[in-house]
C-alpha positions in Angstrom: 107.7 -15.0 94.3 106.9 -11.5 93.1 104.1 -12.9 90.9 102.6 -14.7 93.8 102.6 -11.6 95.9 101.1 -9.5 93.1 98.3 -12.1 92.7 97.7 -12.0 96.5 97.5 -8.2 96.5 95.0 -8.3 93.6 92.9 -10.8 95.4 92.9 -8.5 98.5 91.8 -5.5 96.6 88.1 -6.5 96.3 88.0 -7.4 100.0 89.6 -4.0 100.9 87.1 -2.2 98.6 84.2 -4.1 100.3 85.4 -3.2 103.8 85.9 0.5 102.8 82.4 0.5 101.2 80.9 -0.9 104.4 82.8 1.1 107.0 84.0 4.3 105.4 81.2 6.8 104.8 83.1 8.9 102.3 84.1 5.9 100.2 80.5 4.6 100.4 79.3 8.0 99.2 81.5 8.2 96.1 80.7 4.6 95.2 77.0 5.2 95.2 77.3 8.5 93.4 79.4 6.8 90.7 76.8 4.0 90.6 74.0 6.5 90.2 75.7 8.5 87.5 77.0 5.4 85.8 73.6 3.9 85.5 72.2 7.0 83.9 75.1 7.2 81.4 74.8 3.5 80.6 71.0 3.6 80.1 71.3 6.8 78.0 74.0 5.2 75.8 71.9 2.0 75.3 68.6 3.9 74.9 69.6 6.6 72.4 70.2 4.4 69.3 66.9 2.6 70.0 64.7 5.7 70.3 66.5 7.5 67.5 64.5 5.5 65.0 61.4 7.4 66.2 63.1 10.7 66.3 62.5 13.5 68.8 59.2 12.7 70.6 57.7 13.1 74.0 56.6 9.5 73.7 60.3 8.5 74.2 60.0 9.9 77.7 58.1 6.6 78.6 61.2 4.6 77.8 63.6 7.0 79.6 61.4 6.9 82.6 61.3 3.0 82.6 65.1 2.7 82.6 65.6 5.2 85.3 62.9 3.8 87.7 65.1 0.9 88.9 67.6 3.5 90.3 65.6 3.7 93.5 66.1 0.0 94.2 69.8 0.1 93.2 70.4 3.0 95.6 68.2 1.6 98.4 65.8 4.5 98.4 62.1 4.0 99.2 59.7 6.5 97.7 56.3 7.3 99.1 53.9 9.4 97.0 51.0 11.4 98.5 48.4 13.1 96.4 49.1 11.4 93.0 45.4 11.4 92.3 45.6 15.1 91.7 47.4 14.4 88.4 44.6 12.2 87.1 43.3 14.8 84.6 43.5 14.8 80.8 44.2 18.5 80.3 47.7 20.0 80.0 49.3 21.5 83.1 52.5 22.7 84.7 54.2 20.7 87.5 56.6 22.7 89.8 59.0 21.1 92.2 61.7 22.0 94.7 65.2 21.0 93.6 67.7 19.5 96.1 70.1 17.3 94.2 70.5 14.9 91.2 68.4 12.4 93.3 65.4 14.5 92.3 65.5 12.5 89.1 64.2 9.5 90.9 61.2 11.4 92.3 60.6 13.0 88.9 60.3 9.6 87.1 58.2 8.2 89.9 55.3 10.7 89.3 55.8 12.1 85.8 52.6 11.5 83.8 52.3 10.6 80.1 53.2 13.4 77.7 55.1 15.3 80.3 58.6 16.8 79.6 60.9 18.7 82.0 62.5 22.1 81.2 66.3 21.9 81.8 69.3 24.1 81.4 70.8 24.2 77.9 74.2 22.8 79.1 72.6 19.4 79.7 72.0 19.1 76.0 75.8 18.8 75.4 76.5 16.0 77.9 77.2 13.3 75.4 74.7 10.4 75.1 72.8 11.7 78.2 72.1 15.0 76.4 71.1 13.2 73.3 68.7 10.9 75.1 67.2 13.9 76.8 66.8 15.7 73.5 65.2 12.7 71.8 62.8 12.4 74.8 61.4 15.9 74.1 63.1 17.7 77.1 62.9 21.5 76.6 66.3 23.3 76.9 66.6 26.9 78.1 69.7 29.2 78.0 69.3 30.8 81.4 71.9 33.5 80.5 69.9 34.8 77.6 66.6 36.1 78.9 65.1 36.9 75.5 65.6 33.3 74.3 64.1 32.0 77.5 61.1 34.2 77.0 60.7 33.0 73.4 60.9 29.4 74.5 58.2 30.0 77.2 55.9 31.7 74.7 56.3 28.9 72.2 55.8 26.2 74.8 52.6 27.9 76.0 51.1 27.4 72.5 52.5 23.9 72.1 51.0 22.7 75.4 47.5 23.5 74.3 47.9 22.2 70.7 49.7 18.9 71.7 48.2 18.3 75.2 51.6 18.4 76.9 52.5 18.7 80.6 55.7 20.5 81.7 57.8 20.0 84.8 59.9 22.9 86.1 62.2 23.5 89.1 61.4 27.1 90.0 64.4 27.6 92.3 66.5 27.3 89.2 69.4 25.5 90.9 70.1 22.8 93.5 69.4 23.7 97.1 70.1 21.4 100.0 69.3 24.0 102.6 66.2 23.8 104.9 64.4 26.7 103.3 63.6 27.2 99.6 65.3 29.7 97.4 63.3 32.6 95.8 61.4 31.3 92.8 62.0 32.3 89.2 58.8 33.2 87.4 59.2 31.3 84.2 56.8 28.4 85.2 54.2 30.9 86.3 54.4 32.9 83.1 54.1 29.7 81.1 51.0 28.5 83.1 49.3 31.9 82.8 50.0 32.3 79.1 48.7 28.8 78.4 45.9 29.3 80.9 46.6 25.8 82.3 46.6 24.7 86.0 49.7 24.3 88.1 50.4 21.3 90.4 53.0 22.0 93.1 55.1 19.0 94.0 57.3 18.9 97.2 60.1 16.4 97.8 61.0 15.8 101.4 64.6 16.6 102.6 67.2 14.0 101.8 69.5 14.9 104.8 68.7 11.7 106.7 70.3 9.6 104.0 72.0 12.0 101.5 74.3 15.0 101.7 76.9 16.1 99.2 78.4 18.4 101.8 78.8 15.6 104.4 79.6 13.0 101.8 76.7 10.8 103.0 74.7 8.5 100.8 72.9 5.6 102.6 69.5 3.9 102.3 66.4 5.9 103.3 62.9 7.0 102.5 61.8 9.9 100.5 58.3 11.3 100.5 56.7 13.3 97.6 53.6 15.4 98.1 51.6 16.6 95.1 49.4 19.5 96.3 46.0 20.3 94.8 46.0 22.2 91.5 46.2 26.0 91.2 43.9 27.4 88.6 45.2 30.2 86.3 42.1 30.7 84.2 41.5 34.4 84.0 44.9 35.4 85.4 47.1 37.8 83.4 50.8 38.5 83.5 50.4 41.2 86.2 49.2 38.5 88.5 52.4 36.4 88.1 54.5 38.0 90.9 51.7 37.5 93.5 51.0 34.0 92.2 54.7 33.1 92.4 55.1 34.2 96.0 51.9 32.6 97.2 52.8 29.3 95.7 56.3 29.4 97.0 55.0 30.1 100.6 52.6 27.1 100.3 55.4 24.8 99.1 57.7 26.2 101.8 55.1 25.3 104.4 54.8 21.8 103.0 58.6 21.4 103.1 58.7 22.6 106.7 56.0 20.1 107.7 57.8 17.3 105.9 61.1 18.2 107.5 59.4 17.7 110.9 57.9 14.4 109.7 61.4 13.2 109.0 61.8 12.8 112.8 58.4 11.5 113.4 55.8 9.0 112.1 54.8 9.3 108.5 52.5 6.3 108.5 49.3 8.4 108.7 48.6 11.1 106.1 47.3 14.4 107.5 45.4 17.1 105.7 47.7 19.6 103.9 47.7 23.1 105.4 44.2 23.1 107.0 44.9 26.7 108.1 44.9 27.7 104.4 41.5 26.5 103.5 39.5 29.3 102.1 42.5 31.7 102.4 42.9 32.8 98.7 45.4 35.5 98.2 44.0 37.3 95.2 41.1 37.4 92.8 41.2 34.4 90.4 44.0 32.7 92.3 42.6 29.7 93.9 43.4 26.2 94.8 41.2 23.3 93.9 39.0 21.9 96.7 38.9 25.3 98.3 42.6 25.2 99.2 45.5 27.6 99.0 47.3 28.2 95.7 50.9 27.2 94.9 53.5 26.4 92.1 57.1 26.6 91.0 59.3 27.5 88.0 62.9 27.5 86.7 65.4 25.0 85.4 67.6 22.4 87.0 71.3 22.8 87.7 
């Protein structure tokens, strides 16, 4: 009799889990977060031995990107990209992006071009097979607590970008931020772009709050919009221009984020010009945005 009851309870467990997943938002949240992280761990574990034969190479990023791309379908997230044509250039450049949550990974692999590697915190390197897969894919690791080491990495990366035609993606806020406004930007990405004399492409990911919030334990299906703004030239700029460049770019990205926040409650079907009020409004000699638009950028490492 006890065996029968035990079997009955075991059969009811999947049904109970299904009901909780459907009707309990907190349980739903933790299930999807576990699925998200589990997929990354599984793919990294399967991927690492395969790409290890090639060794550490930026070309491995193509494989890492391919196995992460399905996550948007698994999590029920639709991604819209505006301005991807801006990245259709052959030269090296720096991409800077706002940083909200781990979900940024889906946006990153959606737009990341060939021969592009992110800069990440050093702690990620020691996260088992995930860290190994990242290292094999050419991701650059920075120790944020040791400023001199970070400066050396930036200087070395500036030389490598030109010699190997690399693109670099950086989160200038330096940590996750789910608030409505952006955090102050760290200047690493701007120093890198100026040292290498390569353009900057600001990228803004729309707020997730309609479908994701770690504070409210919410993770449903939804739509995310990514805007890639016109490039910011750095030719002729020097290190003394970095503070002004940083703040000008941050303001442009903050304006884009505010506009996209408003769009979350309205119609996104029609694309509007980005910041028409900024046209021709350069904020310093040599700091200019392509197509006569305002300059912008980001820098830092992800948390």
